[in-house]
C-alpha positions in Angstrom: 57.0 25.5 -38.3 55.7 22.1 -37.2 53.5 22.0 -34.1 55.0 18.6 -33.1 58.4 17.4 -34.1 59.9 14.2 -32.9 63.4 13.2 -33.8 65.0 9.8 -33.4 62.9 9.0 -30.3 64.2 6.1 -28.1 62.6 4.6 -25.0 63.3 1.4 -23.1 61.9 -0.2 -20.0 64.8 -2.1 -18.5 66.1 -4.4 -21.2 63.0 -3.9 -23.3 63.4 -1.5 -26.2 60.0 0.0 -26.7 60.8 2.8 -29.2 63.7 2.5 -31.5 64.3 5.7 -33.4 60.9 7.2 -34.3 60.8 10.5 -36.2 57.9 12.4 -37.5 56.3 15.9 -37.6 52.7 17.1 -37.3 52.0 20.5 -38.8 49.7 23.0 -37.1 46.1 22.0 -37.4 46.9 18.5 -38.7 45.6 15.2 -37.3 48.1 12.3 -37.0 46.6 8.9 -36.4 48.8 6.1 -35.1 47.9 2.5 -35.5 49.7 -0.8 -34.7 49.4 -4.0 -32.6 49.2 -4.0 -28.9 52.7 -3.6 -27.3 54.1 -1.9 -30.4 55.0 1.4 -28.5 52.0 3.6 -29.6 50.9 4.7 -26.2 54.5 5.1 -24.9 55.3 7.4 -27.8 52.2 9.4 -27.0 53.2 9.7 -23.4 56.7 10.8 -24.3 55.3 13.7 -26.4 54.1 15.4 -23.2 56.8 13.9 -21.0 54.6 11.7 -18.9 57.3 9.2 -19.8 60.9 10.3 -19.9 62.7 9.2 -23.1 66.2 7.8 -23.3 67.3 9.4 -26.6 66.1 11.8 -29.3 64.2 15.0 -29.1 60.6 16.1 -28.8 59.5 19.7 -29.7 56.1 21.3 -29.3 55.6 24.6 -31.1 59.3 25.2 -31.2 59.9 24.4 -27.5 61.9 21.4 -26.4 59.9 19.0 -24.2 61.6 17.5 -21.1 65.2 18.4 -21.9 67.4 21.3 -22.9 70.4 20.6 -25.2 73.8 22.1 -25.1 76.0 23.0 -28.0 77.9 19.7 -27.6 74.6 17.7 -27.8 74.5 17.0 -24.1 71.0 17.1 -22.6 69.8 18.4 -19.3 66.5 17.6 -17.7 64.3 20.8 -17.5 63.0 22.0 -14.2 59.8 20.6 -12.9 58.2 24.0 -13.3 59.2 24.2 -16.9 58.0 20.7 -17.6 54.7 21.5 -16.0 54.3 24.7 -18.1 55.0 22.7 -21.3 52.7 19.8 -20.3 49.9 22.3 -19.6 49.9 23.1 -23.3 49.4 19.5 -24.4 46.1 17.9 -23.4 45.9 14.2 -23.2 42.9 11.8 -22.8 43.3 8.2 -21.9 41.2 5.0 -22.2 40.1 5.4 -18.6 38.3 8.6 -17.8 40.1 9.4 -14.6 37.4 11.7 -13.4 37.2 12.6 -9.7 34.2 10.6 -8.5 33.5 12.9 -5.5 33.3 16.0 -7.7 30.5 16.9 -10.2 31.1 17.4 -13.8 31.8 21.1 -13.8 34.1 20.9 -10.8 36.1 18.2 -12.6 36.6 20.6 -15.5 37.5 23.8 -13.7 40.0 22.2 -11.3 43.0 22.4 -13.6 42.5 25.9 -15.0 42.0 27.2 -11.5 44.7 25.3 -9.7 47.4 25.0 -12.4 46.9 28.2 -14.5 45.5 30.4 -11.7 42.4 31.3 -13.7 39.5 32.9 -11.7 36.8 30.3 -11.0 34.2 32.4 -12.7 36.2 32.5 -15.9 36.9 28.8 -15.7 33.3 28.0 -15.1 32.3 30.0 -18.2 34.8 28.1 -20.3 33.6 24.8 -18.8 29.9 25.5 -19.7 30.9 26.4 -23.2 32.9 23.2 -23.5 30.1 21.1 -22.2 27.9 22.6 -24.8 30.5 21.7 -27.4 30.5 18.0 -26.3 26.7 17.9 -25.9 26.6 17.7 -22.1 25.5 21.1 -20.9 22.6 19.5 -19.0 25.0 17.2 -17.0 27.2 19.8 -15.4 26.0 19.1 -11.9 25.9 15.3 -12.2 28.6 13.1 -10.7 30.6 10.7 -12.9 28.9 7.6 -11.5 25.6 8.8 -13.0 27.0 9.2 -16.5 27.5 6.6 -19.2 31.0 5.7 -20.3 30.6 7.8 -23.5 29.5 10.8 -21.4 32.4 10.4 -19.0 34.8 10.3 -21.9 33.3 13.5 -23.4 33.7 15.1 -20.0 37.3 14.0 -20.0 37.8 15.6 -23.4 36.2 18.8 -22.1 38.4 18.8 -19.1 41.6 18.6 -21.3 40.3 21.3 -23.6 39.7 23.6 -20.6 43.4 24.1 -20.3 43.3 25.6 -23.8 46.1 23.4 -25.1 48.0 23.8 -28.3 47.9 20.0 -29.0 45.5 17.2 -28.0 46.6 13.6 -27.6 44.1 10.7 -27.6 45.2 7.3 -26.4 42.7 4.7 -27.6 39.9 6.7 -26.0 37.1 4.5 -27.3 38.6 1.1 -26.5 36.9 0.8 -23.1 33.5 1.9 -24.4 30.5 -0.2 -25.4 30.2 -0.2 -29.2 27.0 2.0 -29.2 28.8 4.7 -27.3 31.9 5.0 -29.5 30.3 7.2 -32.1 29.4 10.0 -29.7 33.1 10.3 -28.6 34.4 10.1 -32.2 32.0 12.9 -33.2 33.5 15.2 -30.7 37.0 14.4 -32.1 35.8 15.0 -35.6 34.5 18.4 -34.6 37.9 19.3 -33.1 39.6 18.2 -36.3 37.3 20.4 -38.3 38.1 23.3 -36.0 41.8 23.0 -36.6 43.0 21.4 -33.4 46.4 19.7 -33.8 46.0 16.1 -32.7 47.8 12.8 -32.3 45.3 9.9 -32.0 46.2 6.3 -31.2 43.2 4.3 -32.4 41.9 1.0 -33.7 39.0 2.8 -35.3 40.1 2.4 -38.9 37.2 4.2 -40.6 37.8 7.1 -38.3 41.6 7.0 -39.0 41.0 7.0 -42.8 38.3 9.8 -42.8 39.7 12.2 -40.2 43.5 11.7 -40.3 45.8 13.9 -42.4 48.7 11.4 -41.9 49.0 7.9 -40.5 51.8 6.1 -38.8 51.9 2.3 -38.5 54.1 1.2 -35.7 55.4 -2.3 -34.9 58.0 -3.3 -32.4 59.0 0.3 -31.7 59.6 1.2 -35.3 57.6 3.3 -37.8 56.9 0.7 -40.5 54.8 2.8 -42.9 53.7 6.4 -42.9 51.7 8.6 -45.3 48.1 9.5 -46.2 45.6 7.2 -44.3 43.5 6.5 -47.4 46.5 5.4 -49.4 48.2 3.3 -46.7 45.0 1.5 -45.6 44.0 0.8 -49.2 47.4 -0.3 -50.4 49.7 -1.4 -47.6 53.2 -2.1 -48.8 54.6 -4.2 -45.9 53.6 -7.7 -45.2 53.3 -6.7 -41.5 50.7 -4.0 -42.2 48.8 -6.3 -44.6 48.5 -8.9 -41.9 47.5 -6.2 -39.3 44.6 -4.7 -41.3 43.4 -8.0 -42.7 41.5 -8.7 -39.5 39.7 -5.4 -39.7 38.7 -6.1 -43.2 37.5 -9.5 -42.3 35.3 -8.0 -39.5 33.9 -5.3 -41.8 35.7 -2.6 -39.9 37.7 -1.3 -42.8 
């Protein structure tokens, strides 16, 4: 069974059609990388997967469970209860461009808040998990620091640890390095590489083409709300078929980024 299954996903904002029938699957332990120009629908698609955005048509399934809606025998859909949506969302970690850490709480408090308040985990257990995750992301010595005293790369690694503290089945990453100084990008990508090696199922929206080629198991190129090309990252990036993808990746090649 696929860990993520998206069927004919549609999403609009007013008259603007942002997603126009996207379908794909991600098997357990696989890494799906999503590339495309700004405004193509990448981030919206990611947010629909854990129902931060409601979608107008189609289906999203995580580990065999429908996300956001239940479907009747006649195909009619009904929005799930807020409790059910929260339960499903807790199994899908998401990390954004902005770190969204609470500035008035130290690192370890930022990490333990969700397991304690959402899952009802004892604080001592959540703290043990937080310490282990901080070791994983190389920040064990920063657990009592406040976000303002961390670099952007360190804050993003804390944000990843915070998402992992909920022990999710799936991790979603939305251009998590785009707001970082170039010298800080590598430390965040290294954490993501480690997660891939450990078998975490992931969807990653990124402009880091080397990373997409090396870490991804499959790649989607999205433009104007449609999946234009999909397949093995190394093959698609080396031999794009569509003129649109050729034009898109040419600028990365010209800059030495692919």
